[in-house]
VOGU-3710 file (C-alpha; in Angstrom, 3 decimals, decimal comma):
1> martrtqirq> -62,806/-61,392/-83,812  -62,574/-63,187/-87,163  -60,240/-61,730/-89,765  -60,228/-62,045/-93,536  -57,258/-63,512/-95,400  -56,496/-60,024/-96,737  -56,386/-58,610/-93,200  -54,118/-61,448/-92,052  -51,798/-60,943/-95,063  -51,568/-57,221/-94,360
11> mtvdqlevpq> -51,001/-57,803/-90,629  -48,217/-60,271/-91,476  -46,476/-57,689/-93,658  -46,927/-55,084/-90,891  -45,317/-57,434/-88,356  -42,307/-57,845/-90,650  -41,944/-54,040/-90,537  -41,458/-53,731/-94,270  -43,151/-51,120/-96,446  -46,659/-52,003/-97,505
21> itgtaggsgs> -48,016/-50,180/-100,508  -51,643/-50,510/-101,566  -53,739/-48,699/-104,125  -55,806/-48,835/-107,269  -54,245/-48,725/-110,714  -55,170/-45,695/-112,759  -57,209/-46,206/-115,899  -54,470/-45,013/-118,212  -52,414/-48,169/-118,620  -51,153/-48,604/-122,124
31> ststmrdndl> -49,466/-51,946/-121,809  -50,009/-55,429/-120,497  -46,693/-55,163/-118,630  -47,074/-51,749/-116,956  -49,320/-50,224/-114,318  -49,746/-46,563/-113,419  -50,816/-44,977/-110,161  -50,176/-41,366/-109,106  -49,436/-42,566/-105,558  -46,357/-44,398/-106,854
41> erfgdndlig> -44,747/-41,086/-107,802  -43,521/-40,785/-104,204  -40,998/-43,584/-104,781  -37,700/-42,812/-106,481  -36,665/-44,331/-109,795  -35,858/-48,033/-109,383  -36,875/-48,120/-105,677  -39,484/-50,823/-106,279  -37,417/-53,149/-108,477  -37,558/-56,703/-107,167
51> awlyfssgsp> -40,757/-56,244/-105,163  -43,860/-58,315/-105,874  -46,965/-56,690/-107,315  -50,099/-58,529/-106,181  -53,369/-57,769/-107,983  -56,092/-58,293/-105,390  -59,162/-57,602/-107,525  -60,550/-58,189/-110,974  -59,518/-60,978/-113,316  -55,845/-60,512/-114,100
61> tftdvritdn> -54,026/-63,283/-115,952  -51,440/-63,397/-113,147  -52,061/-62,197/-109,586  -48,355/-62,111/-108,595  -45,863/-60,384/-110,885  -42,305/-59,163/-110,261  -41,501/-55,458/-110,642  -38,630/-54,915/-113,069  -38,658/-51,086/-113,211  -40,398/-48,025/-111,820
71> vqstgvvtfr> -40,324/-44,379/-112,862  -40,979/-41,705/-110,257  -42,032/-38,933/-112,652  -44,871/-40,987/-114,149  -45,836/-43,391/-111,334  -45,425/-46,303/-113,744  -44,142/-49,730/-112,727  -43,078/-52,339/-115,266  -43,515/-55,983/-114,360  -43,022/-59,496/-115,601
81> psqvsgapds> -44,804/-61,668/-116,686  -47,147/-59,551/-118,803  -50,896/-59,636/-118,341  -52,311/-61,492/-121,314  -55,851/-60,308/-120,637  -54,972/-56,613/-121,065  -53,647/-53,653/-119,119  -54,335/-53,858/-115,351  -56,432/-50,690/-115,288  -58,577/-50,032/-112,202
91> ltyeilpyes> -57,376/-53,162/-110,370  -56,550/-52,902/-106,683  -53,029/-53,923/-105,859  -50,494/-54,420/-103,104  -46,742/-54,161/-103,461  -45,171/-56,753/-101,200  -41,630/-57,798/-100,300  -42,524/-61,440/-100,963  -44,779/-63,255/-103,399  -48,294/-63,320/-101,924
101> saihtainea> -48,471/-67,106/-102,258  -45,409/-67,389/-99,969  -47,174/-65,215/-97,382  -50,339/-67,320/-97,707  -48,315/-70,529/-97,295  -46,765/-69,161/-94,101  -50,225/-68,194/-92,785  -51,589/-71,669/-93,581  -48,657/-73,373/-91,853  -49,074/-71,162/-88,791
111> m> -52,740/-72,092/-88,529
//
């Protein structure tokens, strides 16, 4: 059975037994350095700091950004670097423990 790169990336994260968070950004972003999703309200303040936010759809300026803050009451994460092309509204995303390019490099080396 052939697998897509996305499936392999997600299986790799599963094998590491670290939390994998996926979703779609809400359409109410007001900044090029924040993203909002109601599903992120289940994580306490500052729980996601240091994780990597990977935008897996659309045309973001950067696909991998580092989370610098999160607020439970609003479901907003702040990240760096900022998206030059605008707020990341309606983009699908994954929150990963490592930069996605590092995971892809490991997959390529394993193949």
